[in-house]
Wavefront OBJ file of the C-alpha trace (Angstrom):
o trace
v 17.050 20.909 222.125
v 19.880 20.245 219.712
v 21.446 23.610 220.569
v 21.334 22.725 224.264
v 23.154 19.427 223.625
v 25.838 21.227 221.644
v 26.214 23.861 224.382
v 26.477 21.180 227.088
v 29.165 19.315 225.111
v 31.193 22.510 224.775
v 30.527 23.814 228.289
v 29.975 20.668 230.369
v 32.369 21.623 233.143
v 30.810 25.084 233.433
v 27.337 23.532 233.722
v 28.503 21.097 236.423
v 30.219 23.860 238.406
v 27.140 26.069 238.125
v 24.889 23.309 239.463
v 27.330 22.622 242.323
v 27.485 26.327 243.156
v 23.673 26.557 243.285
v 23.457 23.467 245.522
v 26.062 24.947 247.896
v 24.156 28.236 248.002
v 20.814 26.704 248.952
v 21.715 23.584 250.962
v 22.930 24.084 254.579
v 24.613 20.681 254.692
v 26.410 21.307 251.394
v 27.688 24.653 252.726
v 28.760 22.934 255.924
v 30.604 20.228 253.958
v 32.529 22.849 251.961
v 33.413 24.812 255.104
v 34.496 21.575 256.809
v 36.932 20.907 253.962
v 38.423 24.385 254.366
v 38.556 24.062 258.175
v 40.297 20.683 257.934
v 43.300 22.420 256.363
v 43.857 24.213 259.675
v 44.098 27.688 258.150
v 41.061 28.924 260.107
v 42.115 27.512 263.467
v 43.074 29.558 266.472
v 45.540 28.480 269.127
v 45.252 28.431 272.868
v 47.122 31.411 274.289
v 49.662 31.512 277.058
v 48.202 32.731 280.341
v 50.490 35.787 280.377
v 49.101 36.879 276.979
v 45.547 37.095 278.311
v 44.291 40.509 279.379
v 43.565 40.788 283.091
v 39.927 41.611 282.304
v 39.340 38.189 280.735
v 38.994 36.159 283.928
v 36.120 34.441 285.696
v 34.909 37.753 287.185
v 33.981 38.785 283.626
v 31.322 36.092 283.375
v 30.174 35.639 286.966
v 26.473 34.815 287.002
v 26.434 33.233 283.546
v 24.065 30.297 284.059
v 23.246 27.492 281.623
v 20.473 24.907 281.809
v 20.773 21.321 280.595
v 17.988 19.147 279.221
v 16.849 17.879 282.611
v 16.673 21.416 284.026
v 19.902 21.349 286.045
v 21.560 24.778 286.260
v 25.289 25.187 285.627
v 27.100 28.317 286.850
v 30.022 28.689 284.445
v 32.023 30.846 286.869
v 31.838 28.061 289.492
v 33.671 25.493 287.342
v 36.987 25.855 289.163
v 39.903 23.485 288.587
v 38.406 22.331 285.274
v 39.299 22.994 281.653
v 36.061 24.235 280.106
v 35.267 24.012 276.379
v 32.366 26.311 275.464
v 30.842 26.280 271.979
v 28.003 28.626 271.005
v 26.058 27.234 268.036
v 22.704 27.077 266.254
v 21.204 24.452 263.950
v 20.555 26.963 261.134
v 24.213 28.093 261.058
v 26.286 26.430 258.261
v 29.678 27.158 259.926
v 28.346 25.558 263.137
v 27.283 22.495 261.142
v 30.696 22.442 259.496
v 32.656 22.280 262.748
v 30.247 20.162 264.788
v 31.722 16.774 263.765
v 35.099 17.968 265.120
v 33.447 19.187 268.350
v 31.868 15.729 268.718
v 35.265 14.042 268.193
v 36.835 16.301 270.830
v 33.970 15.477 273.192
v 34.359 11.736 272.547
v 38.061 11.969 273.331
v 37.752 13.890 276.619
v 34.211 13.232 277.873
v 35.407 10.864 280.608
v 38.201 13.149 281.816
v 37.142 14.448 285.253
v 39.113 17.676 284.694
v 37.278 18.618 281.468
v 33.805 20.112 281.024
v 31.927 20.585 277.733
v 29.347 23.346 277.418
v 27.781 23.248 273.950
v 25.338 26.145 274.111
v 22.434 26.138 271.655
v 21.204 29.566 270.512
v 18.296 28.526 268.266
v 15.181 30.651 268.858
v 13.242 27.383 268.951
v 15.288 24.934 271.038
v 13.465 21.946 269.569
v 15.296 22.665 266.281
v 18.661 22.329 268.022
v 17.626 19.110 269.744
v 16.324 17.689 266.454
v 19.589 18.557 264.690
v 21.700 16.720 267.291
v 19.414 13.688 267.160
v 19.293 13.627 263.339
v 23.095 13.757 263.053
v 23.756 11.375 265.972
v 25.697 13.934 268.047
v 25.877 13.236 271.782
v 27.410 16.473 273.099
v 25.564 18.138 276.005
v 22.588 20.265 274.952
v 22.599 23.476 276.986
v 20.726 26.769 276.757
v 21.441 30.101 278.459
v 19.063 31.189 281.229
v 19.827 34.895 280.775
v 22.182 37.253 278.997
v 25.503 35.908 277.764
v 28.484 38.065 278.813
v 30.099 39.872 275.867
v 33.513 38.589 276.934
v 32.321 35.092 275.972
v 29.947 35.748 273.068
v 29.251 38.889 271.059
v 26.875 37.638 268.367
v 29.092 35.690 265.952
v 28.258 32.005 265.381
v 29.972 29.737 265.974
v 32.084 31.071 268.842
v 34.336 28.799 270.858
v 35.909 29.665 274.206
v 38.313 27.570 276.284
v 38.822 28.357 279.965
v 41.810 27.067 281.907
v 41.635 25.651 285.442
v 41.890 29.159 286.908
v 38.877 30.259 284.872
v 40.942 32.414 282.521
v 40.018 32.589 278.858
v 42.792 30.889 276.894
v 41.008 30.608 273.542
v 38.350 32.828 272.026
v 37.644 31.891 268.405
v 34.875 33.283 266.210
v 33.994 31.248 263.128
v 34.498 27.710 261.937
v 37.496 25.646 263.077
v 38.551 22.008 263.281
v 38.858 20.850 266.905
v 39.724 17.250 266.000
v 43.359 17.934 265.128
v 46.196 16.317 267.082
v 47.700 19.788 267.514
v 44.548 20.955 269.319
v 44.428 17.808 271.462
v 48.012 18.549 272.498
v 47.034 22.063 273.587
v 44.085 20.706 275.589
v 46.383 18.120 277.221
v 48.762 20.917 278.221
v 45.906 22.828 279.854
v 44.770 19.686 281.651
v 48.304 19.215 283.016
v 48.559 22.791 284.332
v 48.193 23.331 288.078
v 45.058 25.301 289.073
l 1 2 3 4 5 6 7 8 9 10 11 12 13 14 15 16 17 18 19 20 21 22 23 24 25 26 27 28 29 30 31 32 33 34 35 36 37 38 39 40 41 42 43 44 45 46 47 48 49 50 51 52 53 54 55 56 57 58 59 60 61 62 63 64 65 66 67 68 69 70 71 72 73 74 75 76 77 78 79 80 81 82 83 84 85 86 87 88 89 90 91 92 93 94 95 96 97 98 99 100 101 102 103 104 105 106 107 108 109 110 111 112 113 114 115 116 117 118 119 120 121 122 123 124 125 126 127 128 129 130 131 132 133 134 135 136 137 138 139 140 141 142 143 144 145 146 147 148 149 150 151 152 153 154 155 156 157 158 159 160 161 162 163 164 165 166 167 168 169 170 171 172 173 174 175 176 177 178 179 180 181 182 183 184 185 186 187 188 189 190 191 192 193 194 195 196 197 198 199 200
C-alpha cells in the first residue's frame, strides 16, 4: 500500500490521464464530449459547395423514390421536396460521433425550424428504433424522428455515420459530409442563409 502511495505521488498525472483515457474508451457520452470539443474548432467541418462544382449525377434523379416515415406514419418523398433547402442527417444512438454533433444539429433545427423554405430530415438508422427514440427523449432533442422505408441511395448515404447532406432548392446536393461536424457555427448559418436566398 505504501508503494502505491509513493507511485501515485510520483506519477499522479499519468494515473489521472490513464483513468480519463479508460473512461473515454468505454463511455459513449465521454467519447461524444471529446469529439464535440474537436468539432467545435471547425477543423472537421465541410462547406456547402457552389452549384457549378456539383457533378451532374448528384441531382434529385439520383435519389428519386427515397421515402422516409415519421413517427405518426406519414411518408415523405425526399425527391418531391422542391423549392426547399433540405438538411438530411443520418445517425444512430450507438454512434459516438453522432452523439457528438447532435447538439449542433438541434441548434441548427431550433434556428430554422419555422422557416417555410427549410426542411429537416434526421434519419435514424438504429436496428431497434426504440433506442433512437429513447436517446432523443433522454437528451431533450426535438428534431424530427424519421426512418427509411427502403434502401437509401448511395449518393446520399454509403454506410458512414454520421453523414450529413444538404440539398438546395433545385434538389442538388450542395453538401455531403461524412463524420462529425459542428453545424451551430455562424459560418454554417451564413451558408444556409445563402441557400435559402437562392432562386429555385
